[in-house]
N, C-alpha and C positions, 0 to 999 in steps of 0.2 A: 616623589616617593618611588623607590625602585622595586624590582621584583623581589618577593620574599625569598629568603634562603631556604633551600630544601636540604633536610638532613640526609646524610648518606643512608640511614636506615629506611627513610621514606621513599627514596629514589626508585627502588624496584617496584614498589606498589604503584607509584605514579606512572611508571613506564607501562606496567600491565594494564592499568586503567585506560591510558591513552591508546594502547594497542587494541584493546577490546572494543573501545568506542569507535575507532577508525574502521575496524572490521565490519561494524554494523551499518555504517553510513549508506552504502548502496541500497540495502533493503529499507532503511529508515526513509530515504528519499522517495523510494517507490511508494511507500505507505503515505507519505506526505502528499505526493501527487494525487493519489487516489482520494484523499480527503479534500485537498484544496482545489483540485481540478485544473490548476494552472501551474506551469513549471516555475514561474517567477515567484509565485506565492509559496509554493512548496519549498523552494530553496531558502526563502526567508524563514519559513517554519522550521526547517532543519537547522539553520544557523541559530535560531533562538533556542531550540532544544539543546543543541550542543553547548551553548553558552550557559544555559541553566544547569545542565548536567555537570559541566566543568566547575561551576560555582558551588554545586551541592555534592561534589564527589565524596565527601565524608559520609553522606547518608547512604551511599551505595554499599550494599553488603557483599563483600568478596565471596565468591562461591555461588552467588545467585546469578540469574540470567541478565547480563548487561543489555541484551536485545530487548527483553520484556520491559526492563526499567526505562530504556530510552523510548520505546514505543509508547509507554504510558505517559511519559513526560510530553512527548509530541502530541499525543491525543488530547491531553488536558490543555496544552497550550492552544491547540486548534480550537477547541470548544470555548476556551476563555476569549480568544480573539473574536469568535463568532458572536458571543454574547456582548462583547464590547461594541462591536460595530452594528449590532442589531440584526441585520439580515444580509444574505448574499445578494449579489446583483442578479435580479431575475432574468432568466433566459429560457423560458418554457418552450420556445420553438427551436432552440438550438442555433439561432441566427448568429449570435456572438461567437459561440464555439465553432460553428461552421466556417466563419470567416478566418479563424485562426488555423484551420486545418488546410493541408494541401491535398490534392487528389492523388490517391495511391496509384502506383503503376502496376501492381501485381494483385492477384486474387487474395493472397495472404494479408496484404495490407488492407484490402477492402473488408475482409472478414474481421480483422482487428478493429477497424473503424466501427463496424457494426456492433462488435462486442462492447467497445468503449461507450458507444451511444446507449446501448442497452444497460450497461453497468451504471451509467449516469442517471438513468431513469429510476433506479432502485431507491427506496427510502434510505436515508443516511445510515441508519442502524444496520440495515441488511447489507449495504455496500461495504461498510466497515467490517462486518463480520466475515463476509466472503473473501475480502482482500486479506484479512488477517490469517484465515485458514487456508484459502486456496493459493494466494499469490505469495504470502510472506512465510508460509510453512509453519505457523504456530500450531500447537496442539489446541484442542478445545479448551483445556484447562488454562493454558497460557493466554489465549484470546479472551477468555472470560475475565481473567485477572486484569488484563490491559483495559478492557471495556468497563470493568467495575460492575459486572453482572454475573448471574449464576451460569453454570456450564450449560444447563438445559436451555436457557435463554439464547445463548450463542448457537447451540445446535439448531434451535427453532429458526433463528434468523438466517443461518446458512441454508437450511432446507428451503425456507420461503424464497430466498434469493436465487437458489438454483432452479427452483420450479419457475419462477418469474423469468429468469434468463432463458430457460428452454422455450417458454412461450414466446417471448419477444424475438428470439432468434430462429424460431420454428425448427427446433432440433427435436427429432423424434427418436433417433437411435444412432448407433455408431456409424452408419452409412452417411450420416450428415456431416461427418468430420472428414477432413482430407480433401483430395482433389475432386472436382466436380466431374460429371459424366464426360465432358469434352476433354478434360485434362488427364483423366485416369489412365487411358491407354498409353499416353506419352510417358507418364510417370512409371507405369508398370514396365514399359520397354526399357527405360533408362535405369530403373532400379528393380531388376527381377526379384521375385520373392515377396514383393510388397502387396 
């Protein structure tokens, strides 16, 4: 059986659908990594999402957010997989994850590793909410729609996640961001006005 014929009238819509979907892939993958916590699993999740979206493209409403639609499919697929397999591989001490990481060579990489570790300790619902809002740039309304909860619930989850991250990372104020006391004079000399 060959590829079905595409009518000339349907070709522009198919092209737009494909173009919009491709534009979302980088942020879709980032969201998948935040959920699956492993790049190989995230790639599989994105592939499954794209396949489902492609097969169900007639259910996509032109003029609505392709990004929100794909994030919803990905999220639903992730939780379906989780239910099917029962539970994730337990790694409470981070031993498995620690063996996958390499030692960073710069402070920024260390800070990012600390942040990732802190992010991974958040409950799934809080981590999902803060990634949707903070990293993926969705509005509270869009994130609530993707997660299938009320806007107030998303706001509450994001707030609890932020507070917990501040506690875990010992962040008290703006001075805790950027170069440390040792590096600050060097950065200020190299970049005056900072």
